[in-house]
C-alpha positions in Angstrom: 39.1 -47.9 -83.1 42.6 -48.6 -82.7 44.9 -45.7 -83.2 48.4 -46.8 -85.1 51.7 -45.0 -84.7 54.9 -46.1 -87.6 57.9 -45.0 -86.0 61.6 -45.9 -85.6 62.8 -47.2 -82.5 66.5 -46.1 -82.4 69.2 -48.0 -80.8 71.8 -47.5 -78.9 75.6 -47.2 -79.6 76.3 -50.9 -78.8 73.1 -51.9 -81.2 70.5 -51.7 -77.9 67.2 -50.4 -78.7 66.4 -47.3 -77.0 63.4 -47.9 -74.5 60.7 -45.8 -75.7 57.4 -45.2 -73.8 54.3 -43.5 -75.2 51.6 -42.4 -72.5 47.9 -41.5 -73.5 46.8 -38.1 -72.3 43.6 -36.9 -71.9 42.7 -33.6 -72.6 41.4 -31.8 -68.9 38.4 -30.8 -68.2 36.6 -27.7 -68.8 35.2 -25.9 -66.0 31.8 -24.8 -65.9 31.1 -21.1 -66.4 30.0 -19.3 -63.3 27.9 -16.5 -63.0 29.7 -12.8 -61.6 29.3 -12.7 -57.8 27.0 -9.8 -56.6 29.3 -7.5 -54.2 27.5 -7.0 -50.8 29.2 -5.3 -48.1 27.7 -4.4 -44.9 30.1 -2.1 -42.5 30.5 0.9 -40.4 28.9 4.4 -41.6 32.3 4.9 -43.4 32.5 2.1 -45.6 30.9 3.5 -48.7 33.5 6.4 -48.1 36.7 3.7 -47.8 35.5 2.0 -50.7 35.3 4.9 -52.6 38.2 6.5 -51.8 40.3 3.3 -53.3 37.9 1.9 -55.8 37.2 5.3 -57.5 39.1 5.1 -60.8 37.4 1.7 -61.8 33.7 3.0 -61.6 31.4 4.8 -63.6 30.3 7.2 -61.2 27.0 8.1 -63.5 26.2 5.1 -63.1 25.7 4.9 -59.2 24.0 6.5 -56.5 23.8 6.8 -52.8 20.4 6.3 -50.6 21.1 8.1 -47.3 18.4 7.1 -44.6 19.0 9.2 -41.5 15.9 7.4 -39.5 18.3 3.9 -40.2 21.2 5.5 -39.6 22.9 4.2 -43.1 24.5 5.4 -46.4 24.1 3.0 -49.1 26.2 3.1 -52.2 25.0 1.4 -55.6 27.7 0.9 -58.2 26.2 -0.4 -61.7 22.5 0.6 -60.7 20.7 -1.1 -63.9 23.1 -3.8 -63.9 21.6 -7.0 -62.1 25.4 -7.8 -60.5 25.2 -4.7 -59.3 27.7 -4.0 -56.3 26.3 -2.5 -53.1 28.3 -1.1 -49.7 25.9 -0.2 -46.7 27.2 1.8 -44.1 25.4 2.2 -40.7 25.8 3.6 -37.7 25.4 1.0 -35.0 25.2 0.9 -31.2 27.9 0.7 -29.1 29.0 -2.6 -27.4 28.7 -0.3 -24.1 25.2 0.8 -24.7 24.2 -2.7 -25.4 25.7 -4.2 -22.3 23.9 -1.4 -19.9 21.0 -1.9 -21.8 20.0 2.0 -22.0 16.7 2.8 -23.3 16.0 -1.0 -24.5 13.8 -2.1 -21.6 16.3 -4.1 -20.7 16.1 -5.2 -16.7 18.0 -5.8 -14.0 18.1 -7.4 -10.7 19.5 -5.2 -8.3 22.4 -7.6 -7.7 23.4 -8.3 -10.8 23.6 -4.8 -12.0 25.6 -4.0 -8.8 28.7 -6.4 -10.3 28.1 -5.3 -13.5 28.9 -1.7 -12.4 31.7 -2.8 -10.4 33.2 -4.2 -13.5 32.7 -1.6 -15.5 34.1 1.2 -13.4 36.3 2.8 -15.7 33.0 4.0 -17.5 32.2 6.7 -14.3 32.7 9.6 -14.5 34.4 9.4 -10.6 35.1 6.5 -8.9 33.5 7.6 -6.0 30.2 7.6 -7.5 30.8 4.1 -8.8 31.7 3.0 -5.9 28.6 4.2 -3.9 26.2 3.2 -6.4 27.9 -0.6 -6.3 27.3 -0.5 -2.5 23.9 0.5 -2.9 22.9 -1.5 -5.2 24.1 -4.2 -3.3 22.1 -3.5 -0.6 19.0 -2.4 -2.3 16.1 -1.6 -0.1 13.2 -0.2 -1.4 10.3 0.9 1.0 6.5 0.3 -0.4 3.6 2.4 0.3 0.3 1.2 -0.9 -3.4 2.8 -1.0 -6.2 1.0 -1.9 -9.9 2.4 -2.1 -13.1 0.4 -3.2 -16.7 1.8 -2.7 -20.1 0.9 -4.2 -23.0 3.0 -3.5 -26.8 2.1 -4.4 -26.9 3.9 -7.3 -24.3 1.8 -8.8 -21.3 4.3 -8.9 -18.0 2.2 -7.8 -14.9 3.5 -6.9 -11.8 1.6 -7.3 -8.8 3.1 -7.1 -5.0 1.5 -6.1 -1.9 4.0 -5.8 1.7 2.6 -5.1 4.3 4.7 -4.0 8.0 3.4 -4.0 10.9 4.9 -1.9 14.2 3.2 -2.9 17.9 3.7 -1.8 19.0 4.4 -4.9 20.1 7.6 -6.4 17.5 9.4 -8.8 20.6 9.2 -11.6 24.2 8.8 -12.3 26.7 9.7 -15.3 28.8 7.8 -17.3 31.3 8.0 -20.4 30.8 5.5 -23.1 30.7 5.7 -26.9 26.9 6.0 -28.2 28.3 4.1 -31.6 30.8 2.2 -32.5 34.3 3.5 -33.6 33.1 7.1 -32.3 34.5 8.8 -29.1 32.5 8.4 -25.3 30.3 10.9 -24.1 29.3 12.0 -20.9 25.4 11.1 -20.3 23.3 11.0 -17.5 21.7 7.8 -16.3 18.3 7.3 -14.6 17.1 4.1 -12.8 13.7 2.8 -12.8 12.7 0.6 -10.2 9.5 -2.0 -10.8 8.7 -3.5 -7.6 6.0 -6.7 -7.8 6.0 -8.0 -4.1 9.2 -9.1 -3.5 10.8 -9.0 -6.5 12.6 -5.9 -7.9 13.9 -5.1 -11.4 15.4 -1.9 -12.3 16.0 -0.9 -16.0 18.2 2.3 -17.3 17.0 5.3 -19.1 18.7 8.3 -20.4 16.8 10.9 -22.0 20.3 12.5 -22.9 21.9 10.0 -24.9 18.5 10.0 -26.8 19.7 13.7 -27.5 22.8 13.6 -28.2 22.9 10.4 -30.6 19.9 12.3 -32.7 22.4 14.9 -32.8 25.7 12.8 -33.4 24.2 11.1 -35.9 23.3 13.8 -37.9 27.0 15.1 -37.8 28.8 12.2 -38.8 26.6 11.3 -41.5 27.1 15.3 -43.0 30.6 14.5 -42.5 30.7 11.5 -44.2 28.6 13.0 -46.8 31.2 15.9 -47.5 34.3 13.6 -47.7 31.5 11.3 -50.5 31.4 14.3 -52.5 34.8 15.5 -52.4 36.1 11.8 -53.3 32.8 11.3 -56.0 31.4 14.4 -56.9 29.1 13.1 -59.9 27.4 10.8 -57.6 24.2 11.7 -57.0 22.9 11.8 -53.4 19.6 10.8 -52.6 18.1 11.4 -48.7 14.8 9.0 -48.3 
């Protein structure tokens, strides 16, 4: 169906009709509605606290709660707990890059020469420069003396003896000390690291183990979590905190 428009075209002062341009415009298309986004943030252990410090005035504290898991080293803030589109801010204690690179208590194995080069490039992590240089030199010229003892016997009664023992004597010190942060964003801690050698014929692999690091992690993690929770109680006193 055509739409007709009646109009009077005005003329210019000399009688020339003025040109009129009529354009047909279409109504803008409506955007399809979108569902609200679910807010999920993963950060360091202080993430829930930092979020609350800036957003506390925008939420209802009685509709939020915090779940603490010390085994997983996490603090989880849940906002609008009965809403499908609830917001979740997760803070966790994460191993530092230094701990991951050294492979302490992770089962990571090193070839002596590669460990020598790694420690040489991480001299700043050592308590003393001399200890680093000595260890780098020993690893570069790694030597191990292996003494094996095999005992086998079989008696007429059917009794058998089959024993094998191996003693390894290497030129490496039993332990050395380094100063590294155990968690991302934490201050460096002095820990003692032991070297464990696995000898298989001509092949040798080393792993780094630290009982002190494990003990320090347990102490430090609880202290960091407790301090963070105390700050959260000051900022948001009405948010319930649940430990699991």
